[in-house]
C-alpha positions, 0 to 999 in steps of 0.5 A, a space after each residue: 638449116 645451117 647450125 653454125 654461121 660466121 657473120 662476116 661484118 660488124 656494127 649494126 650489119 653484124 647484129 641485124 644478121 645475128 638477130 635472124 640467125 638466132 630466131 632460126 636456130 643457128 648459132 652465130 660467131 662474130 668477128 672482132 678486133 681489139 677494142 670492139 670485144 664489147 661492141 654491138 655485133 659482138 654481143 648479139 653473137 654466140 661467140 667470138 672469133 678475134 682478129 689480130 692481123 690488119 687494122 681496123 676495118 681492113 681486118 673485116 676484109 681479109 680473106 685469110 682472117 675470115 677462112 681461118 675463124 670459119 674453120 676454127 670455130 666450126 661454122 657450116 656457113 659465112 654470111 657476108 652481111 651487106 657492104 663490107 665484102 661486096 663483090 668478094 668472089 675470092 672469099 666465096 671460092 675459098 669457102 666453097 673449097 672447104 665445103 663451107 656454104 657461102 650465104 651470098 651471090 654466087 662468084 660468077 654473078 658477081 663477075 658479071 654485075 661489077 662489069 659495068 658495060 658487060 652488065 649494060 649489055 646484059 640489060 639490052 639483051 634482057 630488053 631493058 631501056 639503058 642510058 646512052 653510054 660507054 659500051 666498053 671499059 676505057 683507059 686510053 685518054 684519046 679514046 675517052 675523048 672520042 667517046 665524049 664527043 660521040 655522046 655529048 654532055 652532060 656526062 657521068 664518069 664511073 669506075 668500069 668494075 664495081 658493084 651498085 653505085 658509085 660513092 662519088 659522082 663525077 659530072 662532066 658539063 662541058 670541055 673545061 670539065 674534061 679538062 679539069 677531070 683529066 688533070 685531077 686523074 693524073 696517076 690513075 690513068 690505069 683505072 678504066 672508066 665508063 661514061 654514062 649520060 647524066 639525068 637532071 633531077 633524076 629520082 632514083 628507084 630500085 626494084 627488090 627481087 628474090 631468085 633460086 636460080 630458076 624462079 623469080 620473085 619481085 617483092 617490092 621497091 624502094 625509092 632512094 632520091 633523098 640524098 646529100 652529096 650523093 649519099 642516101 638520107 631518106 628512103 622509102 618504099 614504095 616509090 613516090 616517084 611512081 605514085 606521083 605519075 598519071 599512070 602510076 600502075 602501069 609504070 610500076 607494072 613496066 619498072 617490075 617487068 624490066 627488072 625481072 626480065 633482067 634477073 631472069 636472064 642472069 639466072 639470079 640466085 638470092 637477093 638483089 636490087 635492080 636500079 633505075 632512074 626516072 627522068 623528068 618525063 617519067 621514063 625510067 632507065 636502067 643503071 645498075 644492080 646490087 647483089 645481096 642486102 642493102 640497109 633498105 631491105 628493112 623497108 621491104 620486109 616491113 611492107 611484106 613481113 618477110 625476112 630476107 636473111 632467113 631466105 638468104 639462108 634457105 637459098 644458100 641451102 639449095 632450096 627453092 623459092 619459099 612459098 611466102 616469098 612467091 606469094 607476098 604482096 607489099 602493103 602500107 608505106 615504110 620510111 627510112 633514115 640513115 643516121 650518119 657520123 659526121 664526115 671529113 668533106 675531103 675524103 668521105 670518111 667519118 670524124 673519129 668521135 666517141 658515144 657517151 650518150 646513145 638513147 633511142 625513144 620507145 616505139 611500137 614493135 612492128 612498126 619501127 626498126 632500129 638497127 644500130 651499131 653504137 651504143 654508150 661508150 662506143 667509139 667511131 673511128 675514121 676507117 669505119 662506114 659513116 652509117 651508125 644507124 638504120 631508122 625505119 617506121 611503118 604505117 598505113 599511109 605515107 603521111 603517117 609513116 613520116 610522122 612516126 619516123 620524125 618523131 623517132 628522130 626528134 626524140 633520139 639522142 647521141 653525143 657527143 658524137 656529131 651526127 646528121 640528125 638535124 639534116 635528117 628532121 630538116 629532110 623529113 619536114 621539107 615541103 618538097 619531100 612532104 609533097 612527093 616532089 624530091 629528086 637526087 639533088 633537092 637536098 644540096 640545093 636546099 
């Protein structure tokens, strides 16, 4: 196992990775900008590498900063956490030149995964059903108009080169919508886009897999349909979207098989989430892939007993799939709430604020996980991600898990920082949510 690992992330993500590293006997080094010397992620690590160049979150994204910190502190490997360094192939390659391990997706796989048109082609080659959409990236307005005419409305506009889901969803429903979108796009015409058929009242399900480059193991699935303004609010595993189908077991088997085939085709090494949309008829369509961990990985860990950060470390050492992964069988039900700081609707960034009181209620060990990046006297700046905590609850049944999570959220106190705690409670107690009938637009409609 690696003896010293640089945790190249901050907040709840850095603290989460450091916890596993400590358990498996690896020392950790945290990155830190001025003013965050007492932050949650720095306290969770054994040593701190102070960053002086760049400002705010950009300091944590700087390849120069991360490489220098790893070398100066004698780190054998770097773990990127999730989110912040997503898709940074330059960092992985620079570390490889220096003989420093990269505990993340291989750069060549990232290059393919962030090319939506190429990934769509790979999915078709692997035999998956995909939504009608672009086969190539477009920048020319005439080509885009021709593509729209050929595909028909409604359509979704996505950046052609990006990993995972888009932070914003641009929906084109008619020619007037196209005119408005083109007007808003003025000045950014060089940014390539792809088009994809829009699914009304879709439900979003992700299949979680682990691969060692040769063998693949499917370890569970997560549904992330409960959203507000396209941002995830409540997630759960297993997916109610499948359980509500007449032949749910058959649908789950087909879904897992499709994700497995794609991962095998891509020679997946590491952890990945293969994303599908379910339409109103219960048919599922491949829409993307996220490489590495996501906040929802806690749900699969609660249902399987696995530690995916430990698994990532083993795979980065060149080992094959651990037997614990191959034989894992998810049980029970887990539900997660994302606690976000209040966001500016104009740019989707959080309003700056301070936490004078942060109090989490007592919870049973192994049944509730609280991954948080805030504590008393923490500050949330506008350049931070709005996510301040992920709260997950596990129980034998969905009903029990939802009740436990609702109690935890109800008894949580965070102030004076404004958060979405009220929204979370409304979502958890929504009749359609309790009845397994929530889709991606339910919270926006209600």
